[in-house]
C-alpha positions in Angstrom: 36.1 12.3 36.6 33.7 9.6 35.2 32.2 12.2 32.9 35.7 13.0 31.5 36.5 9.3 31.0 33.2 8.8 29.1 33.9 11.9 26.9 37.4 10.7 26.2 36.2 7.2 25.3 33.5 8.7 23.0 36.2 10.8 21.2 38.5 7.8 20.7 35.6 5.8 19.3 34.7 8.6 16.8 32.1 10.7 18.6 33.5 13.8 17.0 33.2 12.4 13.5 30.0 12.7 11.5 28.9 10.0 9.1 26.4 10.1 6.2 24.9 7.3 4.2 23.5 7.0 0.7 21.7 3.9 -0.5 21.1 2.6 -4.0 18.8 -0.3 -4.9 16.4 -2.5 -3.1 14.6 -2.5 0.3 17.2 -5.1 1.5 20.0 -2.5 0.9 18.0 0.1 2.9 17.7 -2.4 5.8 21.4 -3.2 5.7 22.4 0.5 5.5 20.2 1.2 8.6 21.9 -1.6 10.6 25.4 -0.4 9.5 24.5 3.1 10.6 23.4 1.9 14.0 26.8 0.2 14.3 28.5 3.5 13.7 26.3 5.2 16.3 27.1 2.6 18.9 30.8 3.4 18.4 30.2 7.1 19.0 29.8 8.5 15.5 27.1 11.0 14.8 24.8 10.2 11.9 24.0 13.3 9.7 22.4 14.1 6.4 24.4 13.7 3.2 24.7 17.5 2.8 25.8 18.2 6.4 29.5 18.2 5.6 30.2 14.7 7.1 33.6 13.4 7.9 32.7 10.0 6.4 30.4 8.9 3.6 29.2 5.4 3.2 27.6 4.6 -0.1 25.7 1.3 -0.4 25.6 0.2 -4.0 23.4 -2.0 -6.2 24.2 -4.3 -9.2 20.7 -4.8 -10.4 19.8 -1.3 -11.4 21.2 0.1 -14.7 24.4 2.1 -14.9 25.7 1.2 -11.4 29.1 2.7 -12.2 27.7 6.0 -13.4 25.5 6.4 -10.4 28.3 5.5 -8.0 30.7 8.0 -9.7 28.1 10.8 -9.5 27.4 10.2 -5.8 31.2 10.2 -5.0 31.7 13.4 -7.0 28.8 15.1 -5.1 30.3 13.8 -1.8 33.7 15.3 -2.6 32.0 18.7 -3.4 30.2 18.7 -0.1 33.1 17.6 2.0 36.4 17.5 0.1 38.4 15.9 2.9 35.9 13.3 4.0 36.5 9.5 4.0 34.5 7.8 1.2 33.7 4.1 1.6 31.8 2.1 -1.0 29.9 -1.1 0.0 27.2 -3.4 -1.4 26.6 -5.6 -4.4 28.5 -3.5 -6.9 31.5 -3.4 -4.5 31.5 -7.2 -4.3 31.3 -7.7 -8.1 33.7 -5.0 -9.3 35.9 -3.8 -6.5 38.8 -2.7 -8.7 36.5 -0.8 -11.0 35.2 1.1 -8.0 38.7 1.6 -6.6 39.6 3.4 -9.8 36.9 6.0 -9.2 38.6 9.3 -8.2 37.8 10.1 -4.5 37.1 6.6 -3.3 39.1 5.7 -0.1 37.8 2.2 0.6 35.8 -0.6 -1.0 34.3 -3.4 1.1 32.6 -6.5 -0.2 29.6 -8.6 0.8 30.8 -9.8 4.2 33.2 -7.0 5.0 30.6 -4.2 4.9 29.1 -5.4 8.2 32.6 -4.9 9.9 33.2 -1.5 8.3 33.8 0.3 11.6 36.0 -2.4 13.0 38.0 -2.7 9.7 38.6 0.9 9.0 38.9 2.1 12.7 40.3 5.7 12.4 38.9 6.5 9.0 42.1 8.3 8.1 42.3 8.8 4.3 44.9 6.4 2.8 47.4 7.3 0.1 45.6 5.0 -2.3 42.2 3.2 -2.3 42.1 0.1 0.0 40.0 -2.9 -1.0 38.6 -5.4 1.5 36.8 -8.1 -0.5 36.8 -11.8 -0.1 35.3 -14.6 -2.3 31.5 -14.6 -2.3 31.8 -18.4 -1.7 33.2 -17.5 1.7 30.1 -15.5 2.7 28.3 -18.0 4.9 27.0 -16.0 7.8 23.6 -14.3 8.0 23.7 -10.7 9.2 20.4 -9.4 10.8 19.2 -6.0 9.6 16.2 -3.8 9.8 15.6 -0.2 8.7 14.2 2.9 10.3 13.4 5.2 7.4 10.7 6.8 9.5 8.4 5.8 12.4 5.7 4.4 10.1 7.3 1.2 8.7 10.4 -0.8 8.8 12.1 -3.3 6.4 13.1 -6.4 8.2 15.7 -8.6 6.6 15.0 -12.3 7.1 16.9 -14.0 4.3 20.0 -13.3 2.1 21.6 -14.7 -1.0 20.1 -17.0 -3.6 20.6 -20.6 -5.0 18.5 -20.1 -8.1 21.1 -18.8 -10.6 18.7 -17.3 -13.1 20.6 -16.7 -16.3 20.3 -12.9 -16.2 21.1 -12.3 -12.5 24.3 -11.4 -10.7 22.8 -11.5 -7.2 24.3 -14.9 -6.3 27.7 -13.6 -7.4 27.2 -10.5 -5.3 25.6 -11.9 -2.2 26.4 -15.6 -2.2 24.2 -18.7 -1.5 20.9 -18.6 0.3 21.0 -18.3 4.1 18.5 -17.1 6.7 17.9 -15.9 10.2 16.0 -18.3 12.4 12.3 -17.9 13.4 13.4 -17.3 17.0 15.7 -14.5 16.0 13.2 -12.9 13.7 10.6 -12.9 16.4 13.2 -11.3 18.8 13.8 -8.5 16.3 10.1 -8.1 15.7 9.5 -7.6 19.4 12.3 -5.0 19.4 10.5 -3.2 16.6 7.2 -3.5 18.3 8.6 -1.5 21.2 9.0 1.5 18.9 6.4 3.6 17.0 6.5 1.4 13.9 3.1 0.3 12.7 4.1 -1.9 9.7 6.9 -4.3 9.1 7.9 -5.3 5.5 9.7 -8.7 5.3 12.5 -8.5 2.9 15.3 -10.7 1.4 16.8 -11.8 -1.9 14.6 -14.9 -2.2 12.3 -14.6 0.8 10.3 -17.7 0.1 13.6 -19.7 0.5 13.7 -18.7 4.2 14.8 -21.5 6.5 18.2 -22.4 5.0 20.7 -22.1 7.9 24.3 -23.2 7.4 23.4 -24.9 4.1 20.6 -27.0 5.6 16.9 -26.4 5.6 15.7 -26.1 9.2 12.5 -24.0 8.9 10.0 -22.8 6.4 8.8 -19.3 5.4 5.2 -20.3 6.0 6.1 -21.2 9.6 7.7 -17.8 10.0 4.5 -16.1 8.6 2.3 -18.0 11.1 4.6 -17.1 14.0 4.8 -13.4 13.2 1.0 -13.2 12.8 0.8 -13.7 16.6 3.3 -11.0 17.5 1.8 -8.1 19.5 2.6 -4.5 19.1 2.8 -4.5 15.3 -0.3 -3.9 13.4 0.7 -4.9 9.9 3.1 -7.3 8.2 3.7 -7.1 4.4 5.7 -9.5 2.2 8.0 -7.6 -0.1 8.3 -10.1 -2.9 8.0 -13.9 -3.2 8.7 -16.3 -6.1 5.4 -17.8 -7.4 6.6 -21.3 -7.1 7.3 -20.7 -3.4 3.9 -19.1 -2.7 1.9 -22.2 -1.9 -1.9 -22.5 -1.6 -1.9 -23.1 2.2 0.0 -19.8 2.7 -2.3 -17.9 0.4 -5.3 -19.3 2.3 -3.7 -18.4 5.7 -3.0 -14.8 4.6 -6.6 -14.4 3.5 -7.7 -14.8 7.2 -4.5 -13.5 8.9 -4.6 -11.1 11.8 -1.6 -9.0 10.7 -0.6 -10.0 7.2 -2.1 -7.8 4.5 -3.6 -8.8 1.1 -0.7 -7.6 -1.0 1.5 -9.9 -3.1 4.4 -9.0 -5.3 5.2 -11.9 -7.6 8.2 -11.8 -10.0 7.1 -13.0 -13.5 10.0 -11.7 -15.7 8.3 -13.0 -19.0 4.9 -14.1 -20.2 6.6 -16.5 -22.6 7.4 -20.0 -21.5 10.2 -20.1 -24.1 11.9 -17.2 -22.4 11.1 -18.4 -18.9 13.1 -21.5 -19.7 16.0 -19.5 -21.2 15.9 -17.3 -18.0 16.2 -20.5 -15.9 13.1 -19.6 -13.9 11.4 -22.4 -11.9 7.8 -22.0 -13.0 5.8 -21.5 -16.2 3.0 -19.2 -17.1 0.4 -21.8 -16.2 1.7 -22.0 -12.6 1.9 -18.2 -12.4 -1.6 -17.6 -13.7 -2.9 -20.2 -11.2 -1.4 -18.4 -8.3 -2.9 -15.1 -9.4 -6.3 -16.7 -9.9 -6.2 -18.3 -6.5 -5.4 -15.1 -4.8 -8.1 -13.2 -6.6 -10.7 -15.9 -5.9 -10.3 -15.8 -2.1 -9.1 -12.2 -1.8 -10.9 -10.2 -4.5 -9.5 -6.8 -3.2 -5.9 -8.0 -3.0 -3.2 -6.0 -4.7 -1.0 -8.1 -6.9 2.3 -6.6 -8.4 4.4 -8.1 -11.1 8.1 -7.9 -12.1 8.8 -8.2 -15.8 11.9 -7.8 -18.0 11.8 -6.6 -21.6 14.5 -7.2 -24.2 15.9 -10.5 -22.9 18.0 -12.2 -25.5 15.8 -14.1 -28.0 12.7 -12.0 -27.2 11.3 -11.7 -30.8 8.3 -9.6 -31.6 6.1 -12.7 -31.3 7.5 -13.7 -27.9 7.1 -10.1 -26.6 3.5 -10.2 -27.9 3.0 -13.3 -25.8 4.2 -11.5 -22.7 2.0 -8.4 -23.4 -1.1 -10.6 -24.0 -0.5 -12.7 -21.0 -0.2 -9.6 -18.7 -3.1 -7.8 -20.4 -5.4 -10.7 -19.6 -4.0 -11.3 -16.1 -6.0 -9.7 -13.2 -3.0 -8.0 -11.6 -2.7 -4.5 -10.1 0.6 -3.0 -11.4 3.8 -3.9 -13.1 7.5 -3.2 -12.2 9.1 -3.1 -15.7 12.8 -3.5 -16.1 14.8 -3.2 -19.3 17.2 -6.0 -19.8 20.9 -5.0 -19.5 23.9 -7.2 -20.0 25.7 -8.4 -16.9 29.2 -9.9 -16.9 29.6 -13.5 -15.9 25.9 -14.4 -16.5 24.7 -17.1 -18.8 22.4 -14.7 -20.6 25.5 -13.0 -22.1 26.1 -16.1 -24.1 22.6 -16.4 -25.6 21.8 -15.5 -29.2 19.2 -13.0 -30.4 20.4 -9.8 -28.8 17.5 -7.3 -28.8 18.4 -3.7 -30.0 18.4 -1.1 -27.3 15.8 1.0 -29.1 13.4 -2.0 -29.2 14.0 -2.8 -25.5 13.1 0.8 -24.6 10.0 0.7 -26.8 8.8 -2.5 -25.2 9.4 -1.1 -21.7 7.4 2.0 -22.5 4.5 -0.2 -23.8 4.4 -2.3 -20.6 4.6 0.8 -18.4 1.6 2.2 -20.1 -0.2 -1.1 -19.5 0.9 -0.9 -15.8 -0.8 2.5 -15.5 -4.0 1.1 -17.0 -3.9 -1.9 -14.6 -3.2 0.4 -11.6 -6.1 2.7 -12.5 -8.5 -0.2 -13.0 -7.5 -1.6 -9.6 -8.0 1.8 -7.9 -11.4 2.2 -9.6 -12.4 -1.2 -8.1 -11.7 0.2 -4.7 -13.7 3.4 -5.1 -16.4 3.9 -2.4 -14.9 1.2 -0.1 -13.9 1.8 3.5 -10.3 0.7 4.0 -7.7 0.9 6.8 -4.9 3.4 5.8 -1.6 3.9 7.5 -0.9 7.6 7.3 2.8 8.6 6.9 5.0 11.4 8.0 5.6 12.5 4.4 3.7 15.6 3.4 3.5 18.1 0.6 2.1 21.5 1.6 -1.3 20.9 3.2 -1.4 17.2 1.9 -0.5 14.0 3.6 -0.2 10.4 2.2 -0.7 6.8 3.2 -1.2 3.3 2.0 -4.2 1.1 2.5 -3.8 -2.5 3.6 -4.0 -3.5 0.0 -1.5 -1.0 -1.2 -3.7 1.8 -2.5 -1.9 5.1 -2.3 -4.1 7.6 -0.5 -4.0 11.4 -0.4 -5.7 13.5 2.3 -5.7 16.9 3.9 -2.9 17.2 6.4 -3.9 16.5 10.0 -1.1 16.0 12.6 -3.3 13.7 14.6 -3.4 11.2 11.7 0.4 10.9 11.3 1.5 7.3 12.0 -2.0 6.0 12.7 -4.1 3.4 11.0 -7.6 4.8 10.3 -10.5 3.5 8.3 -11.4 5.9 5.5 -13.7 5.9 2.5 -12.1 6.2 -0.9 -14.0 8.5 -3.2 -12.1 10.0 -6.2 -8.9 10.3 -8.1 -6.5 13.1 -7.2 -4.5 14.9 -9.9 -1.5 12.8 -8.7 -3.3 9.5 -9.5 -3.7 8.7 -5.8 -7.1 8.2 -4.3 -8.8 10.9 -2.2 -10.5 10.5 1.2 -14.1 11.6 1.3 -14.7 14.8 3.3 -15.4 15.6 6.0 -12.8 13.2 7.4 -14.1 13.4 11.0 -17.2 11.5 10.0 -15.3 8.7 8.4 -12.3 8.1 10.7 -12.4 5.4 13.2 -9.5 3.4 14.7 
């Protein structure tokens, strides 16, 4: 009798329906997709692969990457081929910014904005396809609550969301329009989630957010600091590594850098958005630092953590970027002791101040400059990897494999390639780095058995 009641309840809640997810964009989106999927599963739905003919597709979109509309249309089209009668819901930043544009895409059943996406199951309930697309999207100014999220892409690492939104209003960025003002979890709640993660097989937690260094703003008031969170997490048992996804250089203060240099759990890997090596353009971008401050942060990290990995975000083709100003950026990066670059080609975004600026850079020139910086990035990465050659480093080996090869990342973000050994999967082992693989990764010296130690 009880068994029948449970089965009936499961059917009513959607247990007979399969749901698949597709995520575009950043680590924060992946964390949120994972949390949304767990909400579906708690209501009796079955999570399946995108190609497994699901009854429901949930597509989490991004507004930062280029051609968001084209990517969204393509994914919807593929979903319709796989499962023609499925319910298709679009959520995420693009959904908040341009809900009606998405609603016009053939095959879309529902569009949910920044706040509504976390109530997707409760809002749509039966997931019966409507006669026309329904839109649930409120003003971004009404988005006040912080929604916890963390991902489980595999058992190796997870992305833990600790902050959302942004108060910076950089002239090229739509994130404040898509996600609202800065808001955070609390240290107590983050520690609670970290302990939940520690009870799983996860070895590494990546802290993520829109402007993670701005952690501590709760209900519009600053109550706590990101540095306090870092110190508290460093004492958590059951998790072997914490990694900071990205932090503004003006929010990465000297005491935090010094603390991380001697931390138990936090690894020597920093990703610092730069965007331009020209102070003229940084001012036009409304960034909150100049090149002198940025260089001082890099120099401090390098002085106390010589083997630290330092990544950089940079934008090419911003309005007003003359040949001379681009040359300033190239020279600044060339002389800077960093490990790799993430290079983005500027693209116009509606309702941003940059759209009003003079000096539009031709698309061909933007692409050429992007190519130049990506070549520089490869040189930087190879130089950094060469500096690690012969060293013994702790590597977290992943589930991912290609044939008889497996992969992993060192504490300082060196990508490692080794002969597949099932005993190494999801373990942290100390290995000696010896040579470049054809892939550009670093190889582990053979025989492994003589080198591996916990």
